[in-house]
DSSP file (Angstrom, degrees, kcal/mol; ACC not computed):
  #  RESIDUE AA STRUCTURE BP1 BP2  ACC     N-H-->O    O-->H-N    N-H-->O    O-->H-N    TCO  KAPPA ALPHA  PHI   PSI    X-CA   Y-CA   Z-CA
    1    1 A M              0   0    0      0, 0.0     2,-0.7     0, 0.0    13,-0.2   0.000 360.0 360.0 360.0 132.7   85.2  110.4  108.6
    2    2 A R  E     -A   13   0A   0     11,-3.2    11,-2.3     2,-0.0     2,-0.4  -0.901 360.0-158.6-108.8 123.1   88.7  111.8  108.6
    3    3 A I  E     +A   12   0A   0     -2,-0.7     2,-0.3     9,-0.2     9,-0.2  -0.812  20.8 164.6-101.5 140.9   89.1  114.9  106.4
    4    4 A A  E     -A   11   0A   0      7,-2.6     7,-2.5    -2,-0.4     2,-0.5  -0.957  43.7 -97.5-149.5 162.1   92.5  115.8  105.2
    5    5 A D  E     -A   10   0A   0     -2,-0.3     2,-0.3     5,-0.2     5,-0.2  -0.741  33.5-169.8 -84.7 128.3   94.5  117.9  102.7
    6    6 A C        -     0   0    0      3,-4.1     3,-0.2    -2,-0.5    45,-0.1  -0.599  65.9 -55.3-124.9  69.9   95.4  115.6   99.7
    7    7 A G  S    S-     0   0    0     -2,-0.3     3,-0.1     1,-0.2    -2,-0.0   0.937 119.8 -26.0  65.9  49.5   97.9  117.7   97.8
    8    8 A G  S    S+     0   0    0      1,-0.3     2,-0.3    45,-0.0    -1,-0.2   0.393 129.2  74.7  98.9  -7.5   96.0  120.8   97.2
    9    9 A S  S    S-     0   0    0     -3,-0.2    -3,-4.1    44,-0.1     2,-0.4  -0.902  80.3-110.6-131.4 162.3   92.6  119.3   97.4
   10   10 A L  E     +AB   5  52A   0     42,-2.7    42,-1.8    -2,-0.3     2,-0.3  -0.724  35.1 176.9 -95.7 143.7   90.4  118.0  100.3
   11   11 A C  E     -A    4   0A   0     -7,-2.5    -7,-2.6    -2,-0.4     2,-0.4  -0.963  11.6-157.6-140.2 159.5   89.7  114.4  100.7
   12   12 A A  E     -AB   3  49A   0     37,-1.9    36,-2.1    -2,-0.3    37,-1.5  -1.000   0.2-161.1-139.8 137.8   87.8  112.3  103.3
   13   13 A T  E     -AB   2  47A   0    -11,-2.3   -11,-3.2    -2,-0.4     2,-0.4  -0.967  27.5-116.6-122.5 142.2   88.0  108.7  104.3
   14   14 A L        +     0   0    0     32,-2.7    31,-2.4    -2,-0.4    32,-0.1  -0.558  34.7 173.4 -74.4 123.5   85.4  106.7  106.2
   15   15 A T        -     0   0    0     -2,-0.4     2,-0.3     1,-0.3    -1,-0.2   0.512  57.9  -6.0-114.4  -4.2   86.9  105.7  109.6
   16   16 A G        -     0   0    0     27,-0.1    -1,-0.3     3,-0.0     2,-0.3  -0.956  51.9-148.3-175.1 165.0   83.9  104.2  111.4
   17   17 A L        -     0   0    0     -2,-0.3     4,-0.0     1,-0.1    27,-0.0  -0.963  27.2-124.8-136.3 152.6   80.3  103.4  111.4
   18   18 A R  S    S+     0   0    0      1,-0.3    -1,-0.1    -2,-0.3     3,-0.1   0.938 115.5  25.8 -57.4 -47.0   77.6  103.1  114.1
   19   19 A K  S    S+     0   0    0      1,-0.1    -1,-0.3    -3,-0.1     9,-0.1  -0.854  75.6 171.5-120.0  89.1   76.8   99.7  112.8
   20   20 A P        +     0   0    0      0, 0.0     8,-2.9     0, 0.0     2,-0.3   0.634  55.3  69.9 -71.6 -15.9   79.9   98.4  111.1
   21   21 A N  B    S-G   27   0B   0      6,-0.3     5,-0.1    -3,-0.1     2,-0.1  -0.768  73.2-130.9-110.7 146.1   78.8   95.0  110.5
   22   22 A A    >   -     0   0    0      4,-3.1     3,-2.3    -2,-0.3    -1,-0.1  -0.253  45.6 -86.7 -80.1 177.5   76.2   93.5  108.0
   23   23 A K  T 3  S+     0   0    0      1,-0.3    -1,-0.1     2,-0.1    -2,-0.0   0.718 128.4  59.1 -60.9 -21.1   73.6   91.1  109.0
   24   24 A D  T 3  S-     0   0    0      2,-0.2    -1,-0.3     3,-0.0    -3,-0.0   0.378 117.7-110.9 -87.3   3.7   75.9   88.2  108.5
   25   25 A G  S <  S+     0   0    0     -3,-2.3    -2,-0.1     1,-0.3     3,-0.1   0.246  80.4 120.7  90.6 -17.0   78.4   89.6  111.0
   26   26 A R  S    S-     0   0    0      1,-0.1    -4,-3.1    -5,-0.1    -1,-0.3  -0.496  77.3 -87.1 -82.2 152.5   81.0   90.5  108.5
   27   27 A P  B     -G   21   0B   0      0, 0.0    -6,-0.3     0, 0.0    -1,-0.1  -0.227  57.3 -91.5 -57.5 145.9   82.2   94.1  108.1
   28   28 A K        -     0   0    0     -8,-2.9    15,-2.6    14,-0.1    16,-0.4  -0.282  48.4-149.7 -62.3 145.5   80.0   96.1  105.6
   29   29 A R  B     -H   42   0C   0     13,-0.3     2,-1.2    14,-0.1     3,-0.2  -0.669  27.2-108.4-115.7 167.0   81.3   95.9  102.0
   30   30 A D    >   +     0   0    0     11,-2.2     3,-1.9     8,-0.3    11,-0.2  -0.395  57.2 155.7 -81.7  51.7   81.2   98.1   99.0
   31   31 A K  T 3   +     0   0    0     -2,-1.2    -1,-0.2     1,-0.3     8,-0.1   0.567  64.7  53.8 -73.9  -8.2   78.7   95.7   97.4
   32   32 A Y  T 3  S+     0   0    0     34,-0.5    -1,-0.3    -3,-0.2     7,-0.1   0.387  74.1 132.0 -99.8   2.6   77.2   98.4   95.1
   33   33 A N    <   -     0   0    0     -3,-1.9     6,-0.1     1,-0.2    37,-0.1  -0.248  62.6-132.0 -53.2 139.0   80.4   99.5   93.5
   34   34 A P  S    S+     0   0    0      0, 0.0    -1,-0.2     0, 0.0     3,-0.1   0.742  94.7  75.0 -67.0 -21.7   80.1   99.7   89.7
   35   35 A D  S >  S-     0   0    0      1,-0.1     3,-2.1     2,-0.0     4,-0.4  -0.854  73.9-154.7 -94.6 111.7   83.4   97.7   89.5
   36   36 A P  G >  S+     0   0    0      0, 0.0     3,-1.0     0, 0.0     4,-0.2   0.781  92.1  61.6 -59.2 -29.5   82.6   94.1   90.4
   37   37 A A  G 3  S+     0   0    0      1,-0.2     3,-0.3     2,-0.1    -2,-0.0   0.683 105.2  49.0 -70.9 -16.5   86.3   93.5   91.5
   38   38 A L  G X  S+     0   0    0     -3,-2.1     3,-1.2     1,-0.1    -8,-0.3   0.408  83.4  92.6-102.2   0.7   85.8   96.2   94.2
   39   39 A R  T <  S+     0   0    0     -3,-1.0    -1,-0.1    -4,-0.4    -2,-0.1   0.634  82.6  54.1 -74.2 -12.2   82.5   94.9   95.7
   40   40 A D  T 3  S+     0   0    0     -3,-0.3    -1,-0.3    -4,-0.2    -2,-0.1   0.435  81.6 108.3-100.5  -0.4   84.2   92.9   98.4
   41   41 A R  S <  S-     0   0    0     -3,-1.2   -11,-2.2   -11,-0.2     2,-0.1  -0.459  79.4 -99.8 -74.5 150.9   86.3   95.6   99.9
   42   42 A P  B     -H   29   0C   0      0, 0.0   -13,-0.3     0, 0.0    -1,-0.1  -0.406  19.1-135.6 -68.3 143.6   85.3   96.9  103.4
   43   43 A V  S >  S+     0   0    0    -15,-2.6     3,-2.2   -23,-0.2     2,-0.3   0.899  87.1  84.7 -69.9 -40.0   83.4  100.2  103.5
   44   44 A I  T 3  S+     0   0    0    -16,-0.4   -29,-0.2     1,-0.2     3,-0.1  -0.530  93.9  29.2 -65.5 127.9   85.5  101.4  106.4
   45   45 A G  T 3  S+     0   0    0    -31,-2.4    -1,-0.2     1,-0.4    -2,-0.1   0.184  88.6 136.0 102.9  -9.8   88.6  102.9  104.9
   46   46 A L    <   -     0   0    0     -3,-2.2   -32,-2.7   -32,-0.1     2,-0.7  -0.406  61.4-117.9 -68.9 147.4   87.0  104.0  101.6
   47   47 A A  E     +B   13   0A   0    -34,-0.2   -34,-0.3     1,-0.2     3,-0.1  -0.769  37.5 172.6 -80.4 114.6   87.7  107.4  100.2
   48   48 A L  E     +     0   0A   0    -36,-2.1    16,-3.4    -2,-0.7     2,-0.4   0.731  64.0  42.4 -99.9 -25.3   84.3  109.2  100.2
   49   49 A V  E     +BC  12  63A   0    -37,-1.5   -37,-1.9    14,-0.2     2,-0.3  -0.988  69.1 166.6-125.0 131.8   85.3  112.7   99.2
   50   50 A S  E     + C   0  62A   0     12,-2.2    12,-2.1    -2,-0.4   -39,-0.1  -0.962  53.6  14.6-140.6 158.4   87.8  113.5   96.5
   51   51 A G  E     +     0   0A   0     -2,-0.3     2,-0.2     1,-0.2   -40,-0.1   0.649  69.8 166.0  59.1  19.0   89.1  116.3   94.5
   52   52 A M  E     -B   10   0A   0    -42,-1.8   -42,-2.7    10,-0.2     2,-0.4  -0.475  13.3-171.3 -66.8 127.9   87.4  119.0   96.6
   53   53 A R  E     - C   0  60A   0      7,-2.8     7,-2.3    -2,-0.2     2,-0.3  -0.980  26.6-111.5-128.8 146.0   88.9  122.4   95.8
   54   54 A F  E     + C   0  59A   0     -2,-0.4     2,-0.3     5,-0.2     5,-0.2  -0.538  33.5 176.2 -78.5 125.6   88.3  125.6   97.6
   55   55 A D  E >   - C   0  58A   0      3,-3.2     2,-1.0    -2,-0.3     3,-1.0  -0.778  64.5 -61.3-133.6  84.9   86.2  128.2   95.6
   56   56 A G  T 3  S-     0   0    0     -2,-0.3    -2,-0.0     1,-0.2     3,-0.0  -0.638 121.2 -10.8  79.8-103.7   85.5  131.3   97.8
   57   57 A D  T 3  S+     0   0    0     -2,-1.0    21,-0.5    -3,-0.0     2,-0.3   0.306 128.3  61.6-113.4   5.9   83.5  130.1  100.8
   58   58 A V  E <   -CD  55  77A   0     -3,-1.0    -3,-3.2    19,-0.1     2,-0.4  -0.965  68.7-134.8-138.2 150.2   82.7  126.6   99.6
   59   59 A W  E     -CD  54  76A   0     17,-2.3    17,-2.2    -2,-0.3     2,-0.4  -0.866  23.7-165.4-103.1 138.0   84.6  123.4   98.6
   60   60 A T  E     +CD  53  75A   0     -7,-2.3    -7,-2.8    -2,-0.4     2,-0.3  -0.959  34.0  95.3-127.0 140.6   83.5  121.7   95.3
   61   61 A G  E     - D   0  74A   0     13,-2.3    13,-2.5    -2,-0.4     2,-0.4  -0.855  65.9 -45.0 176.7-139.9   84.3  118.2   94.2
   62   62 A R  E     -CD  50  73A   0    -12,-2.1   -12,-2.2    -2,-0.3     2,-0.4  -0.945  31.8-156.5-129.9 141.7   82.9  114.6   94.2
   63   63 A F  E     -CD  49  72A   0      9,-2.9     9,-2.8    -2,-0.4     2,-0.5  -0.943   9.6-148.6-114.3 140.8   81.3  112.3   96.8
   64   64 A Y  E     - D   0  71A   0    -16,-3.4     7,-0.2    -2,-0.4    -2,-0.0  -0.933   9.9-161.2-107.2 132.7   81.3  108.6   96.7
   65   65 A N  E >>> - D   0  70A   0      5,-2.7     4,-1.8    -2,-0.5     3,-1.8  -0.904   9.9-170.4-121.4 104.6   78.3  106.9   98.2
   66   66 A P  T 345S+     0   0    0      0, 0.0   -34,-0.5     0, 0.0    -1,-0.1   0.615  80.6  75.5 -68.2 -11.5   78.8  103.3   99.0
   67   67 A D  T 345S+     0   0    0      1,-0.2   -37,-0.0     3,-0.1    -2,-0.0   0.710 121.6   8.4 -73.0 -20.8   75.0  102.9   99.8
   68   68 A D  T <45S-     0   0    0     -3,-1.8    -1,-0.2     2,-0.2     3,-0.1   0.380 100.4-116.9-136.8  -1.3   74.3  103.0   96.0
   69   69 A G  T  <5S+     0   0    0     -4,-1.8     2,-0.3     1,-0.2   -39,-0.0   0.647  70.1 132.0  72.7  16.8   77.8  102.8   94.5
   70   70 A R  E   < -D   65   0A   0     -5,-1.0    -5,-2.7   -37,-0.1     2,-0.4  -0.714  50.9-141.0-105.5 150.0   77.5  106.2   92.8
   71   71 A T  E     -D   64   0A   0     -2,-0.3     2,-0.3    -7,-0.2    -7,-0.2  -0.929  25.7-170.1-109.6 135.2   79.7  109.2   92.6
   72   72 A Y  E     -D   63   0A   0     -9,-2.8    -9,-2.9    -2,-0.4     2,-0.2  -0.921  26.9-111.2-126.4 149.9   78.1  112.6   92.9
   73   73 A A  E     +DE  62  89A   0     16,-0.9    16,-2.6    -2,-0.3     2,-0.3  -0.547  52.9 163.7 -68.7 142.4   79.0  116.2   92.4
   74   74 A G  E     -DE  61  88A   0    -13,-2.5   -13,-2.3    14,-0.2     2,-0.3  -0.967  33.9-136.8-157.9 174.8   79.0  118.1   95.7
   75   75 A R  E     -DE  60  87A   0     12,-2.6    12,-2.5    -2,-0.3     2,-0.5  -0.961  10.3-149.0-132.8 149.4   79.9  120.9   97.9
   76   76 A I  E     -DE  59  86A   0    -17,-2.2   -17,-2.3    -2,-0.3     2,-0.3  -0.990  17.7-172.1-119.9 125.6   81.1  121.3  101.5
   77   77 A F  E     -DE  58  85A   0      8,-2.8     8,-2.7    -2,-0.5     2,-0.3  -0.906  26.4-120.2-114.0 142.7   80.1  124.3  103.5
   78   78 A A  E     - E   0  84A   0    -21,-0.5     6,-0.2    -2,-0.3     4,-0.0  -0.648  25.7-176.3 -73.6 136.6   81.4  125.4  106.9
   79   79 A D        -     0   0    0      4,-2.5     3,-0.2     1,-0.6     5,-0.1  -0.461  65.3 -41.0-132.7  58.3   78.4  125.6  109.3
   80   80 A G  S >  S-     0   0    0      1,-0.1     3,-0.6     2,-0.1    -1,-0.6  -0.430  88.4 -59.1 103.1 178.7   80.2  127.0  112.4
   81   81 A P  T 3  S+     0   0    0      0, 0.0    -1,-0.1     0, 0.0     3,-0.0   0.745 134.4  26.5 -71.5 -21.6   83.6  126.1  113.9
   82   82 A N  T 3  S+     0   0    0     -3,-0.2    20,-2.8    20,-0.0     2,-0.4   0.158 108.8  78.6-123.8  17.5   82.8  122.4  114.4
   83   83 A R  E <   - F   0 101A   0     -3,-0.6    -4,-2.5    18,-0.2     2,-0.4  -0.975  49.7-171.4-134.4 139.7   80.2  121.6  111.9
   84   84 A L  E     -EF  78 100A   0     16,-2.8    16,-3.3    -2,-0.4     2,-0.5  -0.979  12.4-148.9-124.0 145.4   80.3  120.9  108.1
   85   85 A R  E     -EF  77  99A   0     -8,-2.7    -8,-2.8    -2,-0.4     2,-0.4  -0.977  11.6-162.9-110.4 124.6   77.3  120.6  105.6
   86   86 A L  E     -EF  76  98A   0     12,-3.2    12,-2.9    -2,-0.5     2,-0.4  -0.905   5.3-171.1-105.1 133.3   77.9  118.2  102.7
   87   87 A K  E     -EF  75  97A   0    -12,-2.5   -12,-2.6    -2,-0.4     2,-0.4  -0.981   2.4-174.8-130.4 120.1   75.5  118.6   99.7
   88   88 A G  E     -EF  74  96A   0      8,-2.4     8,-2.5    -2,-0.4     2,-0.3  -0.903   6.5-167.6-111.7 139.2   75.5  116.0   96.9
   89   89 A C  E     -EF  73  95A   0    -16,-2.6   -16,-0.9    -2,-0.4     2,-0.6  -0.945  21.1-145.4-133.0 150.5   73.5  116.3   93.7
   90   90 A V  E >> S- F   0  94A   0      4,-2.9     4,-1.5    -2,-0.3     3,-1.3  -0.954  93.2 -20.3-110.1 115.7   72.4  114.3   90.8
   91   91 A V  T 34 S-     0   0    0     -2,-0.6    -1,-0.1     1,-0.3     4,-0.1   0.742 111.3 -79.4  58.9  27.4   72.2  116.4   87.6
   92   92 A G  T 34 S+     0   0    0      2,-0.2    -1,-0.3     1,-0.1     3,-0.1   0.342 125.3  77.7  70.8  -7.4   71.9  119.5   89.8
   93   93 A L  T <4 S+     0   0    0     -3,-1.3     2,-0.7     1,-0.2    -2,-0.2   0.888  83.3  52.6-100.5 -50.5   68.2  118.9   90.5
   94   94 A L  E  < S+F   90   0A   0     -4,-1.5    -4,-2.9     2,-0.0     2,-0.4  -0.824  73.4 174.1 -97.3 114.2   68.0  116.1   93.1
   95   95 A C  E     -F   89   0A   0     -2,-0.7     2,-0.4    -6,-0.2    -6,-0.2  -0.928  21.7-165.0-126.8 147.4   70.1  117.0   96.1
   96   96 A K  E     -F   88   0A   0     -8,-2.5    -8,-2.4    -2,-0.4     2,-0.4  -0.996  10.5-159.4-129.2 134.0   70.7  115.5   99.6
   97   97 A T  E     -F   87   0A   0     -2,-0.4     2,-0.4   -10,-0.2   -10,-0.2  -0.922   9.3-177.5-113.1 138.2   72.4  117.5  102.5
   98   98 A Q  E     -F   86   0A   0    -12,-2.9   -12,-3.2    -2,-0.4     2,-0.4  -0.987  15.9-139.7-132.8 146.1   74.1  115.8  105.4
   99   99 A S  E     -F   85   0A   0     -2,-0.4     2,-0.4   -14,-0.2   -14,-0.2  -0.882  11.1-161.4-110.2 140.6   75.7  117.5  108.4
  100  100 A L  E     -F   84   0A   0    -16,-3.3   -16,-2.8    -2,-0.4     2,-0.4  -0.951   3.0-156.4-121.0 138.8   78.9  116.4  110.1
  101  101 A T  E     -F   83   0A   0     -2,-0.4   -18,-0.2   -18,-0.2     2,-0.1  -0.936  26.4-111.3-116.2 136.3   80.0  117.4  113.6
  102  102 A R        -     0   0    0    -20,-2.8     2,-0.4    -2,-0.4   -20,-0.0  -0.409  29.3-153.3 -65.3 131.7   83.7  117.4  114.7
  103  103 A L              0   0    0     -2,-0.1    -1,-0.0     1,-0.1     0, 0.0  -0.839 360.0 360.0-104.6 146.6   84.6  114.7  117.2
  104  104 A D              0   0    0     -2,-0.4    -1,-0.1     0, 0.0    -2,-0.0   0.472 360.0 360.0 -77.8 360.0   87.5  115.1  119.7
């Protein structure tokens, strides 16, 4: 994932996967997108984080999950100089946290 400044907010794009291809050998697609016209686009290159704004010590905004085609409210926390924790929630009750480590 490549994280960047997108005009005053934070955004992130998926740049690679451990297993980039589906069972049929084709690149994984955004097959669960709620818009049928977007379901054939490759997952690599998708914007997964958008509209993140800094609020004290945390970034708040939206995460897109191509595994289910949904967009979630979320937060990004620094967890050391080379690690981030991403927390996405559904209705504030059901949350999932994922850690990201910086690659050189």
